[in-house]
C-alpha angles and dihedrals in degrees: 000000000000093000091051093043092049095045093048096045108026090226133172123245141179117217119230121228120255087248089061097051116125126182116247145170098200141011090260092070089048095049089053090054103037108013136253117336097033113126140202113246127220088248088063098251131110117251145153131022103240112210132183117195093214090059098041100112114089145168110258089031123242100025103129117076094003101096094245113147131199133200109247097326127193105230117197128174141215128202121195138143095251094202093065104014104053095125091048090051091047095049092050089048093052092062092057091047088054095044091049092048087054094056104282119251106334086324094313114129119248120220122189119200111199115207125192122210095175128107113295136181095221098066138015100231119147116229094263094045090051089051095050093045091048091051092050090048094050093046105035100037105025103025095230112177103184129037128188109219163340105193108215126059093236092052090048088053092052090046094051091049087061097037101046095095095033130096088249140103133191140207118205120201099198113018102115106166111133088225089072092067091075099026096107092051094222128136092219120230138149087263093048113023120184119252096212115082139158136187099209117083117254119261089248082087100042094041088057093051092049090053090048093054091048088056093044089056089058095243115163097171120053139183117201117191113183139172109249098240134086099289097045093041091049095053089046094053096048094046094048089051095051101044098052094150095050121091103239128192108201123201125175130194138200099190129038089229088075095058098086095056093044090054091045089053094051088044089062093055107090093195091065112093100167140020129210110211109198108178124156097210124070092217090057093052091049088051091050090051091048090051096045092052088062095050105080093199091060091062090074093049129078119247117207120201127188120216095297087067090062091067114117092242093057094044093052088050091051092052098042089049091051095233099119094116087062099052134092127164149177135219141152104286113262105253127243137174135084101313092044091053089050089054094044090051093045091047091051090048091053100039105043099268095311122145128232092211098099092076115052091205096055091097091046089053091051090049091046092057093046088052090051088056093043089053091048091050092052090049091046090053101034106027129339133318087213090065114081091203093058087049090051089046091058090060090064085064098061102076105057131042135036110018109244129172115220097250131131090245090065099051093094090051087052088057091048095049094044095045084060092050093244129135133238134208107222131202112205136199087258092052134257113004100200105159115200110239093224102040097024086219130129128212135215150184119278125208130206113220144186128196126233130186120236115178088342090302122118118247118190112216122198110227097184143321134238121214118215 
């Protein structure tokens, strides 16, 4: 085991002395004796605290490689690009902080291991390589069974390719590509639940709203530029299906350096009145905005952006380049109501008065981690929290039954209901979490937005909403 892990991951370790050695059959025995990160060697003895710098942040802090041991902990993971997904990571972390403060899982301590797949200076891993190595570490070394994240559809695809044959499941708060619906290849049932979930609605909903807004603006000639990966391809497919009577020019790209030329080509076609720009990366959308601002012909065209365009970085670029009058966009509606207010207040209390509103998917990430804990609670009482299938089965018991808001105060009631083998119907910070029993997908309201400038600062304005 140890040799395989260290070879695959290139991880650091600290050897225990011979006086410390304890016989073992698995890593859990070693973790109980020497703390998280300790592994069971092929010779049947505990040795080494295996650490991975990309998964070094934990709740509680400092639990890996320090010798701290815990009595039968529930260990969960999160997987985000910290450089662009800080609010998502913090929102998911908040759920663990709250559940731990409320007594853990049936008095079992809860430990969160936060992994980062974004660019870093301490290694040269690509995004997908970082995703894969984080999953191997969480499973092979720590025995994590449920992960919240990744954020993007392409990163989820990379994660699932590695997780498919492992005893693990994931819940993404923001991967919206329609391709993810069937990615796990399972016809979901209570007997065989899927292990790939998400709290955000599929882009089959958002793509249809984009198409409806295009038609509502009277556009008869459309350009569609998309990144050649699951998110961009998914938006493309849905929009094309919904605008059959519109003449559409489709251009895909594999590198952001191609975007300026693609936009220039579209600007030279007088029949094109609007352009949908479906790019998965925030940096790509900012580059598209910067490029479009230099092409005079595009200032008279309407630019349509899906949810990535609503990020603060893109909105700032739109205003600074002075093209706000040309822009329209869509995104899942920013939640409101009592549960969201509870989340927002708790977030501010935990993070020095900051707001989670800058990222639409913050509430979805908060809900995703609570659902990971709910699934683990079901498995704890009705099966085994060390079995990802049991955890996934628990998520099939949160959409029908006793109504419960996702709030810290209701965590004890979740224990009681699940211990009796009954179901609950949860209302999350992101809204209703009614998962379809066949697709195991939820849906949600989409808003159409524009952006204005007030004192040089971007202000996103909701034009209208579309119910599912």
